[in-house]
C-alpha positions as CSV (number, residue, x, y, z in Angstrom):
1,M,-15.5,-5.1,-21.6
2,R,-14.7,-8.7,-20.7
3,T,-11.7,-8.6,-23.1
4,L,-10.4,-5.4,-21.4
5,I,-10.7,-6.9,-17.9
6,T,-8.8,-10.0,-19.1
7,I,-6.0,-7.9,-20.6
8,L,-5.8,-5.9,-17.3
9,I,-5.5,-9.1,-15.3
10,V,-2.8,-10.5,-17.6
11,L,-0.9,-7.2,-17.5
12,F,-0.7,-7.0,-13.8
13,I,-0.3,-10.6,-12.9
14,L,2.7,-11.1,-15.2
15,P,6.0,-9.7,-13.9
16,Q,6.5,-6.1,-14.8
17,T,9.1,-5.7,-17.6
18,K,12.3,-4.5,-16.0
19,A,15.8,-4.8,-17.4
20,Q,15.3,-8.2,-19.0
21,I,17.7,-10.9,-17.7
22,N,20.4,-12.1,-20.0
23,L,21.5,-15.5,-18.6
24,V,25.0,-15.1,-20.2
25,P,27.6,-13.4,-17.9
26,N,29.9,-10.9,-19.5
27,P,27.9,-11.3,-22.8
28,S,30.0,-8.8,-24.7
29,F,33.4,-10.0,-23.4
30,E,34.2,-6.5,-22.1
31,D,35.2,-7.6,-18.5
32,T,38.8,-8.8,-18.4
33,I,41.0,-10.6,-16.0
34,S,44.0,-9.2,-17.7
35,C,44.7,-7.4,-21.0
36,P,45.3,-10.0,-23.8
37,S,48.7,-10.0,-25.5
38,F,48.9,-13.3,-27.3
39,L,46.8,-16.0,-29.0
40,D,45.2,-18.9,-27.2
41,N,44.3,-16.6,-24.2
42,M,40.8,-17.3,-23.1
43,Q,42.1,-17.2,-19.5
44,D,42.2,-13.4,-19.9
45,V,38.4,-12.8,-20.2
46,Q,36.1,-12.9,-17.3
47,D,33.7,-15.9,-17.0
48,W,34.4,-17.4,-20.4
49,S,36.9,-20.1,-21.3
50,S,38.0,-22.3,-24.2
51,Y,35.7,-25.2,-24.8
52,G,38.1,-26.7,-27.2
53,N,41.6,-26.0,-28.4
54,S,43.1,-22.5,-28.8
55,A,40.2,-20.0,-28.9
56,D,41.3,-16.4,-28.8
57,Y,40.3,-13.2,-27.0
58,F,40.7,-9.7,-28.4
59,N,40.3,-6.4,-26.5
60,G,41.1,-2.8,-27.3
61,C,42.8,-2.3,-23.9
62,N,46.3,-2.4,-25.5
63,S,48.0,-2.2,-28.9
64,T,49.3,-5.8,-29.2
65,A,48.3,-8.4,-31.8
66,M,45.2,-9.0,-29.8
67,N,43.9,-5.4,-30.1
68,V,40.5,-4.3,-31.3
69,P,40.1,-3.3,-34.1
70,N,43.7,-4.0,-35.3
71,N,44.8,-7.6,-34.5
72,S,46.8,-10.5,-35.9
73,F,44.0,-11.5,-38.2
74,G,43.3,-8.1,-39.8
75,Y,41.0,-5.2,-39.0
76,Q,37.6,-5.7,-37.3
77,L,35.5,-3.3,-35.2
78,S,33.6,-4.9,-32.4
79,H,29.9,-5.2,-32.6
80,S,29.6,-3.3,-29.4
81,G,32.2,-2.1,-26.9
82,S,35.8,-2.9,-27.5
83,A,36.1,-6.7,-27.3
84,Y,35.2,-10.0,-28.9
85,C,36.4,-13.6,-29.2
86,G,37.5,-15.6,-32.2
87,V,37.5,-19.3,-33.2
88,I,38.6,-21.5,-36.1
89,T,35.5,-23.0,-37.7
90,Y,37.4,-25.1,-40.2
91,L,41.0,-26.2,-40.6
92,K,42.5,-27.7,-43.7
93,G,44.4,-30.6,-42.2
94,T,46.6,-33.3,-43.7
95,S,44.1,-36.0,-42.9
96,P,40.3,-36.2,-42.4
97,L,40.8,-36.2,-38.6
98,G,42.8,-32.9,-39.0
99,N,39.9,-31.4,-41.0
100,N,37.7,-31.8,-37.9
101,Y,39.8,-29.5,-35.8
102,R,37.5,-26.9,-34.2
103,E,37.8,-24.1,-31.6
104,F,35.0,-23.2,-29.2
105,V,34.3,-20.6,-26.5
106,G,31.9,-21.4,-23.6
107,V,30.5,-20.1,-20.4
108,Q,28.4,-21.2,-17.5
109,L,24.9,-19.6,-17.5
110,L,23.8,-17.5,-14.5
111,S,21.2,-20.1,-13.8
112,P,20.3,-23.5,-15.3
113,L,17.6,-23.6,-18.0
114,Q,14.2,-24.9,-16.8
115,I,12.8,-27.9,-18.6
116,G,9.6,-27.0,-20.5
117,T,10.4,-23.3,-20.7
118,R,11.0,-21.6,-24.0
119,Y,14.3,-19.7,-24.3
120,Y,15.5,-17.3,-26.9
121,F,19.1,-16.9,-27.8
122,S,21.4,-15.0,-30.2
123,F,24.9,-14.0,-30.9
124,Y,26.8,-11.9,-33.5
125,A,29.5,-13.3,-35.9
126,V,31.7,-11.9,-38.7
127,S,34.4,-13.6,-40.7
128,A,38.0,-12.7,-40.5
129,Q,39.9,-12.4,-43.8
130,Y,43.6,-12.4,-43.8
131,S,46.6,-14.0,-45.6
132,N,47.0,-16.7,-43.0
133,I,43.3,-17.7,-43.0
134,G,42.1,-18.3,-46.6
135,F,38.7,-20.0,-46.1
136,F,35.1,-19.0,-45.4
137,S,32.8,-21.6,-43.9
138,N,29.3,-22.1,-42.7
139,N,27.9,-23.8,-39.6
140,I,29.1,-21.4,-36.9
141,G,26.5,-22.0,-34.2
142,L,25.4,-22.1,-30.6
143,R,24.8,-25.2,-28.5
144,F,23.7,-25.8,-24.9
145,F,25.3,-28.4,-22.6
146,T,24.7,-29.9,-19.2
147,T,28.5,-30.3,-18.6
148,P,31.4,-27.9,-19.3
149,F,34.3,-28.5,-21.6
150,S,37.9,-27.2,-21.7
151,K,40.8,-26.6,-24.0
152,L,42.0,-30.2,-23.5
153,N,38.5,-31.7,-23.4
154,P,36.8,-30.1,-26.5
155,A,33.1,-29.9,-27.1
156,P,31.9,-32.7,-29.4
157,V,32.0,-32.3,-33.2
158,N,29.0,-34.5,-33.9
159,N,26.8,-32.6,-36.3
160,F,24.3,-30.9,-33.9
161,A,23.7,-27.3,-32.7
162,H,20.7,-25.6,-31.3
163,I,21.2,-22.9,-34.0
164,K,23.8,-22.5,-36.8
165,L,24.4,-20.5,-39.9
166,D,23.6,-22.7,-42.9
167,T,25.2,-20.3,-45.4
168,L,28.8,-19.3,-45.8
169,L,29.9,-16.5,-43.5
170,T,31.6,-14.4,-46.1
171,D,31.0,-10.9,-44.7
172,T,34.2,-9.5,-43.3
173,V,32.8,-6.1,-42.3
174,N,29.2,-6.3,-41.0
175,W,28.3,-8.5,-38.1
176,H,25.6,-11.1,-38.7
177,K,23.1,-11.9,-36.0
178,L,22.1,-15.5,-35.5
179,S,18.9,-15.9,-33.4
180,G,16.7,-18.8,-32.4
181,S,14.6,-20.4,-29.7
182,F,13.7,-23.8,-28.3
183,I,11.9,-25.4,-25.4
184,A,14.5,-26.7,-22.9
185,D,14.5,-30.5,-22.7
186,S,17.3,-30.6,-20.1
187,N,18.6,-28.4,-17.3
188,Y,21.4,-27.0,-19.5
189,Q,23.9,-25.0,-17.5
190,Y,26.5,-24.1,-20.2
191,V,26.5,-22.6,-23.6
192,S,29.2,-22.8,-26.3
193,I,29.8,-21.2,-29.7
194,G,31.7,-22.6,-32.7
195,N,31.3,-25.1,-35.5
196,F,30.0,-28.4,-34.1
197,F,29.8,-30.1,-37.6
198,D,32.5,-32.2,-39.1
199,Y,34.3,-31.6,-42.4
200,L,31.8,-33.8,-44.4
201,N,29.0,-31.6,-43.2
202,T,30.7,-28.2,-43.5
203,D,30.8,-26.1,-46.6
204,T,33.9,-23.9,-47.4
205,L,35.0,-21.3,-49.9
206,M,38.7,-20.8,-50.6
207,Y,39.7,-17.2,-51.3
208,I,43.5,-17.5,-51.5
209,T,45.8,-20.0,-53.2
210,F,47.2,-21.7,-50.1
211,P,44.4,-21.4,-47.5
212,E,44.8,-22.6,-43.9
213,C,41.5,-22.2,-42.1
214,A,38.2,-20.3,-41.6
215,Y,38.0,-18.0,-38.7
216,S,35.1,-16.2,-37.1
217,Y,34.8,-13.4,-34.5
218,I,32.0,-13.6,-31.9
219,D,30.3,-10.9,-29.9
220,D,27.2,-10.0,-27.9
221,V,25.7,-13.4,-26.7
222,C,22.2,-13.5,-25.3
223,V,20.1,-16.2,-23.7
224,T,16.8,-15.1,-22.2
225,T,13.1,-16.1,-21.7
226,D,12.0,-12.8,-23.3
227,S,11.6,-12.8,-27.1
228,I,11.5,-9.0,-27.4
229,F,14.6,-8.7,-25.3
230,N,16.4,-11.2,-27.5
231,E,15.1,-9.3,-30.6
232,I,16.4,-5.9,-29.6
233,W,19.6,-7.1,-27.8
234,T,22.5,-5.4,-29.3
235,G,25.1,-5.7,-26.6
236,M,24.3,-2.3,-25.0
237,K,23.9,-2.0,-21.3
238,I,20.3,-2.4,-20.1
239,V,19.0,0.4,-18.0
240,V,17.2,-0.6,-14.7
241,Q,13.6,0.2,-14.3
242,N,13.9,3.1,-11.9
243,E,16.1,5.1,-14.3
244,I,13.1,5.8,-16.5
245,N,9.5,6.6,-15.7
246,I,6.6,6.1,-18.0
247,W,2.9,7.2,-17.4
248,P,0.0,6.8,-17.6
249,N,-0.2,3.0,-17.6
250,P,-2.7,1.9,-18.8
251,A,-2.5,4.5,-21.5
252,S,-5.1,5.8,-24.0
253,D,-4.0,8.6,-26.4
254,F,-0.3,9.0,-25.3
255,L,2.5,7.6,-23.3
256,Q,4.8,10.0,-21.4
257,F,8.3,9.4,-20.2
258,Q,11.1,11.0,-18.2
259,T,14.6,9.7,-17.8
260,I,18.2,10.6,-16.7
261,N,19.5,9.5,-20.1
262,L,19.2,11.3,-23.4
263,I,16.7,9.2,-25.4
264,E,17.4,9.1,-29.1
265,E,14.6,6.7,-30.3
266,V,11.5,4.9,-28.9
267,L,10.4,1.7,-30.5
268,I,6.9,0.2,-29.9
269,F,6.5,-3.6,-30.2
270,D,3.2,-5.5,-30.0
271,S,2.9,-8.7,-27.9
272,R,4.1,-10.8,-30.8
273,S,7.4,-8.9,-31.0
274,R,6.4,-7.0,-34.2
275,L,7.7,-3.4,-34.6
276,I,4.6,-1.2,-34.7
277,K,6.0,2.3,-34.3
278,S,9.4,4.1,-34.3
279,V,9.8,7.7,-33.0
280,Q,13.0,9.8,-33.1
281,I,13.2,11.7,-29.8
282,N,16.6,13.2,-28.8
283,A,15.3,14.4,-25.4
284,F,15.2,13.5,-21.7
285,E,11.4,13.6,-21.6
286,G,8.6,13.4,-24.1
287,R,5.2,12.1,-25.2
288,I,4.5,9.2,-27.6
289,D,1.3,9.4,-29.6
290,L,-0.7,6.1,-29.3
291,K,-3.9,7.1,-31.0
292,E,-3.4,4.8,-34.0
293,L,-2.7,1.7,-31.8
294,V,-5.5,-0.8,-31.1
295,E,-6.2,-2.0,-27.6
296,G,-3.7,-4.5,-26.2
297,I,-0.4,-5.1,-24.5
298,Y,2.7,-3.4,-26.0
299,F,6.4,-2.9,-25.2
300,A,8.2,0.4,-25.4
301,S,11.9,0.2,-26.0
302,F,13.7,3.5,-25.0
303,R,17.1,3.7,-26.7
304,S,20.0,6.0,-25.8
305,E,23.5,6.0,-27.2
306,K,24.7,3.2,-25.0
307,T,21.6,1.9,-23.2
308,I,18.2,0.3,-23.7
309,S,15.2,0.1,-21.4
310,V,12.1,-1.9,-22.2
311,H,8.8,-1.3,-20.5
312,K,5.4,-3.0,-20.8
313,F,2.2,-0.9,-21.0
314,L,-1.5,-1.4,-21.8
315,K,-3.2,0.6,-24.5
316,L,-6.9,1.2,-23.8
């Protein structure tokens, strides 16, 4: 009984799970200032900018070389929506200094990170493969900063990132999700993505006779304090709380829902972000059987074609 009372207190003192906050504005690069038509064009995407050299923005809004999925570096579908960015992660220069050429994209977060708070972050990447590229590389990663950078004032290449891909990014079809967490040690206000490691600490694989560079596309960036939100983040729009109703809460044998969106699937996670149950629905309302769940706090993720809504509930 004492355990149950404790769970109830925790459940209702903690903030109710609404649409979890992603601190990254325009995280899927869908919002544009203007439709991109040429390389070196980060001024065309809302909120984001180049944090070093000539990073690129691609969007399906027109049929130029910056189109999605057909563009100047080949054919690549977006991870979600119809836009993504691209950066050189390695360049074969004529000198060691040239080998350290990197491109970065970056953005100011919606609010600074709070020292001592754990944050969860992720993004998706896939390698471009085309005749004017020629390399695959590792080390594409994400890094937080307290100051911004620019095209002419690049982010540092000094062998540190808060998360990076240690293996070569050789997949040119399927997007790879990089995900991590840390306890903030500074009030970071900016996040950047690229390869922050020099040529001596970067592995490459050549796939044509005369290669020039390694190039990676980037999509769907997330920074949040919620581990479950970061886990299920796929770039889809997050539904606000009042667009879906669940009851009863606390629940015993079942959880009932009703929504204005056609729900395709419901995923149940425990408090440690482990997937416990998956139910195919394809309905606007329904009932989820909870009999096999033990007592505790859970999260129900309601998925439609383009939306996700996550709700906390207590199983008695």
